[in-house]
C-alpha positions in Angstrom: 102.1 151.2 67.1 104.5 149.6 69.5 105.5 146.0 68.9 104.0 143.2 71.1 106.2 141.8 73.8 108.1 138.6 72.8 105.7 136.5 75.0 102.6 138.0 73.4 100.3 135.8 71.4 100.5 138.5 68.7 104.3 138.5 68.3 104.1 136.7 65.0 101.0 138.5 63.7 101.3 140.4 60.5 101.4 144.2 60.8 98.9 146.0 58.6 98.4 149.6 57.6 94.7 150.3 57.5 92.9 153.2 55.9 89.9 154.4 58.0 86.7 155.7 56.3 87.8 159.3 57.0 91.0 158.7 55.1 93.3 158.5 58.1 95.8 155.7 58.2 96.5 153.6 61.2 98.5 150.5 62.2 96.8 147.2 63.1 97.6 143.6 63.6 96.1 140.9 61.4 93.6 138.4 62.9 95.4 135.7 64.9 94.3 132.2 64.0 94.6 129.7 66.9 96.7 126.7 65.9 94.9 123.4 65.7 95.0 121.3 68.9 97.3 118.7 67.3 99.9 121.4 66.6 100.8 121.3 70.3 103.0 118.7 71.9 101.8 117.8 75.4 104.5 117.7 78.0 102.4 117.6 81.1 99.0 118.1 82.8 97.9 120.5 85.5 95.0 119.9 87.9 93.2 123.2 88.6 92.9 124.1 92.3 90.3 126.3 93.8 90.6 130.0 93.0 93.5 129.4 90.5 93.8 131.6 87.5 95.5 130.9 84.1 98.2 133.6 84.7 99.1 131.9 88.0 99.3 128.5 86.3 101.3 129.9 83.4 103.7 131.4 85.9 104.1 128.1 87.7 104.2 125.8 84.7 105.6 127.9 81.9 107.7 130.4 83.9 105.8 133.5 82.8 102.3 134.7 83.6 102.0 136.4 80.3 102.0 133.0 78.6 98.5 132.2 79.9 97.2 132.3 76.3 99.3 129.1 75.6 97.2 127.2 78.1 94.0 128.6 76.5 95.2 127.6 73.0 96.0 124.0 74.2 92.7 123.6 76.0 90.1 124.9 73.6 87.2 126.8 75.0 85.2 129.9 74.0 86.0 131.6 77.3 89.4 131.0 78.8 88.0 131.7 82.3 86.0 128.5 81.9 89.3 126.5 82.1 89.7 127.4 85.8 86.1 127.8 86.8 85.9 124.3 88.3 88.4 122.8 90.8 89.8 119.5 89.6 89.8 120.4 85.9 92.7 118.9 84.0 94.6 121.3 81.8 97.0 120.2 79.1 100.4 121.9 79.3 102.1 122.0 75.9 105.2 123.1 74.2 104.9 126.1 71.9 103.1 125.3 68.6 106.3 126.3 66.8 108.4 123.5 68.4 108.3 120.1 66.6 106.5 117.2 68.0 108.8 114.8 69.8 109.8 111.7 67.7 109.2 108.3 69.2 111.8 105.6 68.6 
């Protein structure tokens, strides 16, 4: 199994070796648990325009279209496509969950 790209949501996932019912062994990734909403520090908001997609927003706001999943994590929904389905929707743009929350003086 090749390793996920550094910008993949699976980069930090545990690698497993799974034995299939027929005895063969294969590599797999452990289930990814989405961090709780309060694990993300908000640093901005984005208002969805007509026909925008999460990858385009991620490219513009985060510098990489492959980081669309960070927008999905920060704006909980069962279907990420729902986040851009309606023009005018406000999306929270956050720092990665691994970065600490900014401290207020």
